[in-house]
C-alpha positions as CSV (number, residue, x, y, z in Angstrom):
1,E,21.6,-6.2,-30.4
2,E,24.0,-4.8,-27.9
3,K,24.4,-6.4,-24.5
4,I,25.9,-4.5,-21.5
5,M,26.8,-6.4,-18.4
6,A,26.8,-4.6,-15.1
7,S,27.0,-6.5,-11.8
8,H,24.8,-9.6,-12.4
9,R,22.2,-7.8,-14.5
10,E,22.0,-7.5,-18.3
11,I,20.5,-4.9,-20.5
12,Q,19.9,-5.0,-24.2
13,L,20.4,-2.0,-26.4
14,R,18.8,-1.8,-29.9
15,S,19.2,1.4,-31.9
16,G,19.9,3.5,-28.7
17,E,16.9,2.1,-26.9
18,V,17.4,-0.1,-23.8
19,H,15.2,-3.1,-23.1
20,L,15.3,-4.8,-19.7
21,D,14.2,-8.3,-18.8
22,E,11.6,-8.5,-16.0
23,K,14.0,-10.5,-13.9
24,D,16.5,-7.6,-14.0
25,I,14.2,-5.1,-12.5
26,P,14.3,-5.2,-8.6
27,K,11.1,-5.5,-6.7
28,R,9.8,-2.3,-5.3
29,K,10.2,-1.7,-1.6
30,W,7.3,-0.8,0.6
31,S,8.6,2.8,1.0
32,S,8.0,3.4,-2.7
33,C,4.4,2.2,-2.8
34,W,3.1,5.5,-1.3
35,C,3.9,7.4,-4.6
36,P,3.0,5.0,-7.4
37,W,2.6,7.8,-9.8
38,V,6.4,8.4,-9.9
39,P,7.7,5.0,-10.7
40,G,10.8,6.1,-12.7
41,P,12.1,4.5,-15.8
42,D,13.3,0.9,-15.5
43,R,16.9,1.8,-16.2
44,T,17.1,4.1,-13.3
45,R,15.6,1.5,-11.0
46,V,18.3,-1.0,-12.0
47,Y,21.3,1.3,-12.4
48,G,20.4,4.5,-10.6
49,T,20.5,7.9,-12.0
50,N,23.4,10.2,-13.1
51,R,22.5,12.9,-10.6
52,I,25.4,14.2,-8.5
53,V,24.8,14.8,-4.8
54,S,27.8,15.8,-2.7
55,T,26.0,17.8,0.0
56,R,25.8,16.6,3.6
57,Y,22.6,18.4,4.7
58,N,19.3,19.7,3.5
59,W,16.9,22.3,4.9
60,L,15.3,19.8,7.3
61,T,18.4,17.9,8.5
62,F,21.0,20.6,8.8
63,F,20.3,21.8,12.4
64,P,19.8,18.4,14.1
65,V,22.5,16.6,12.2
66,N,25.1,19.4,12.5
67,L,24.3,19.8,16.2
68,Y,24.7,16.1,16.7
69,E,28.1,16.1,14.9
70,Q,29.3,19.0,17.0
71,I,28.5,17.6,20.5
72,M,29.2,13.9,20.1
73,P,32.6,12.9,21.6
74,W,33.6,10.8,18.5
75,Y,33.2,13.9,16.3
76,K,34.1,16.9,18.5
77,P,35.6,15.7,21.8
78,A,36.5,19.2,22.9
79,N,32.9,20.4,22.5
80,F,31.6,17.4,24.4
81,Y,34.1,18.0,27.2
82,F,32.9,21.7,27.6
83,L,29.3,20.6,27.5
84,C,29.9,18.2,30.4
85,I,31.6,21.1,32.3
86,A,28.5,23.3,31.6
87,V,26.2,20.6,33.0
88,M,28.3,20.2,36.1
89,Q,28.4,24.0,36.6
90,S,24.6,23.9,36.7
91,I,24.5,21.6,39.7
92,D,24.6,23.7,42.9
93,R,26.3,21.1,45.1
94,I,29.4,20.7,42.9
95,S,29.4,24.0,41.1
96,T,32.0,26.7,41.7
97,T,30.0,29.3,39.8
98,Q,26.9,29.3,42.0
99,G,24.9,27.1,39.6
100,K,25.5,29.3,36.6
101,P,27.0,27.5,33.5
102,T,29.4,30.3,32.6
103,I,31.1,28.1,30.0
104,L,27.9,27.6,28.0
105,M,28.0,31.0,26.3
106,P,31.5,30.6,24.7
107,L,30.5,27.0,23.8
108,L,27.3,28.2,22.0
109,F,29.3,30.8,20.2
110,V,31.8,28.3,18.9
111,I,29.0,25.9,17.8
112,G,27.1,28.8,16.1
113,V,30.1,30.0,14.2
114,T,30.9,26.4,13.1
115,M,27.3,25.9,12.0
116,I,27.5,29.1,9.8
117,K,30.7,27.9,8.2
118,D,29.3,24.4,7.5
119,W,26.1,25.9,6.0
120,V,28.1,28.2,3.7
121,E,30.3,25.3,2.5
122,D,27.4,23.0,2.0
123,N,25.6,25.7,-0.1
124,K,28.7,26.0,-2.3
125,R,28.7,22.2,-2.9
126,R,24.9,22.4,-3.7
127,E,25.5,25.1,-6.3
128,Q,28.4,23.0,-7.8
129,D,26.1,20.0,-7.9
130,R,23.3,21.9,-9.6
131,E,25.7,23.4,-12.2
132,A,27.0,19.9,-13.0
133,N,23.5,18.2,-13.0
134,E,21.9,20.8,-15.2
135,A,24.7,20.9,-17.9
136,K,23.2,20.2,-21.3
137,Y,24.3,17.3,-23.6
138,K,23.1,15.8,-26.8
139,V,21.9,12.3,-26.0
140,Y,20.8,9.6,-28.6
141,R,17.8,7.9,-27.2
142,N,14.8,6.1,-28.8
143,G,16.2,6.6,-32.3
144,K,16.8,10.4,-32.2
145,W,19.1,13.0,-30.7
146,K,17.8,15.0,-27.7
147,S,19.2,17.8,-25.6
148,L,19.1,16.6,-22.0
149,Q,20.6,17.6,-18.7
150,S,23.5,15.6,-17.3
151,Q,21.2,14.2,-14.5
152,Q,18.8,12.8,-17.1
153,I,21.4,10.6,-18.8
154,W,20.7,6.9,-18.3
155,A,22.8,3.8,-18.6
156,G,22.9,2.7,-22.3
157,D,22.5,6.2,-23.8
158,F,24.9,7.5,-26.5
159,V,26.3,10.8,-25.4
160,L,27.8,13.5,-27.8
161,I,30.5,15.4,-25.8
162,P,31.6,18.7,-27.3
163,E,35.3,19.7,-27.7
164,D,36.7,20.8,-24.3
165,G,33.5,19.6,-22.7
166,R,33.1,17.8,-19.4
167,V,32.5,14.0,-19.4
168,P,29.3,13.6,-17.5
169,C,29.5,9.9,-16.7
170,D,31.5,6.7,-17.5
171,I,31.9,6.6,-21.3
172,F,32.8,3.9,-23.8
173,V,34.4,5.8,-26.7
174,M,32.8,5.0,-30.1
175,G,34.3,7.7,-32.2
176,S,35.7,11.3,-32.1
177,G,35.7,14.5,-34.1
178,A,39.4,14.0,-34.9
179,E,40.4,13.6,-38.6
180,A,41.0,9.9,-38.1
181,G,38.0,9.6,-35.8
182,D,39.8,7.0,-33.6
183,I,41.3,9.1,-30.7
184,V,40.3,11.6,-28.1
185,F,42.4,13.5,-25.5
186,V,41.1,13.9,-22.0
187,D,42.4,15.3,-18.7
188,T,41.6,13.9,-15.3
189,K,42.1,16.9,-13.1
190,D,38.8,16.3,-11.4
191,L,39.9,12.8,-10.4
192,D,43.6,13.0,-9.6
193,G,44.6,16.7,-10.2
194,E,46.6,15.9,-13.4
195,T,46.1,18.5,-16.1
196,N,48.2,16.8,-18.9
197,L,46.1,15.4,-21.7
198,K,45.8,11.6,-22.0
199,P,45.0,9.9,-25.3
200,K,42.0,7.5,-25.3
201,T,41.6,5.5,-28.5
202,V,38.6,3.9,-30.0
203,P,39.0,0.1,-29.7
204,A,40.2,-1.6,-32.9
205,F,37.2,-4.0,-33.1
206,V,34.8,-1.0,-33.1
207,I,36.6,0.6,-36.0
208,N,36.8,-2.7,-37.9
209,E,33.2,-3.7,-37.3
210,F,31.5,-0.2,-37.5
211,P,33.8,2.1,-39.4
212,E,31.0,4.5,-40.2
213,T,30.5,5.4,-36.5
214,K,34.0,6.9,-36.2
215,S,32.9,10.4,-37.1
216,R,29.3,10.1,-38.2
217,Q,27.0,10.3,-35.2
218,E,23.9,9.5,-37.2
219,K,25.1,6.0,-37.8
220,L,24.8,4.7,-34.2
221,E,21.8,2.6,-35.0
222,V,24.1,0.1,-36.8
223,V,26.0,-0.8,-33.6
224,N,25.5,-4.4,-32.8
225,M,28.0,-6.0,-30.4
226,P,28.4,-7.5,-26.9
227,L,30.0,-5.2,-24.3
228,Q,30.9,-6.3,-20.8
229,C,32.0,-4.0,-17.9
230,D,33.0,-4.5,-14.3
231,C,30.5,-3.5,-11.7
232,P,31.3,-0.3,-9.7
233,E,33.3,-0.7,-6.4
234,D,31.6,0.0,-3.2
235,P,32.7,3.3,-1.6
């Protein structure tokens, strides 16, 4: 029986299958009651999913949110200033342009060009997210290996990462394909930009207690140990 501590909750892993106590599962909010046919697995309700979302907008929110960001003074003070000028130009009593907001057309042009730029950049992030989320990995779950997408990996799964492959989530190293089976080399260029390889070793207690898991992926069902980890920091 394997125990994994995360925050104040505890999950139990037996042969690659996670079992949650009822007290660990948070109560559903009212907003989730309208679609009871999509409850989601208990693990994702407790720990969330492995899906990456780095986009700022979607099809519905792009125009109102982007427009709000471009005219509010704490985001774009210059645009807000010229918007105020356009409003004052529209008032006949104080206008020097006979009530015509002549500054409005250049302002709309700048806002439109910025919108196009933001949409293109957000689409690039969406494509990168989709590529990362749909990458396939071999995952050991419910007593057998399955080919799953990165976004379908849950807390408590065993993940087989190929050579030169991307690490899709936080990983505790249980073994490697090296001859000794106790060391892997990774680079962290996606995190800090460093491309030099860093060695990560399998903890000694894992090798001593479960030597057969070093290089034999079919022996994961013998794992039986307590494992405690820190909860993630708030962004």
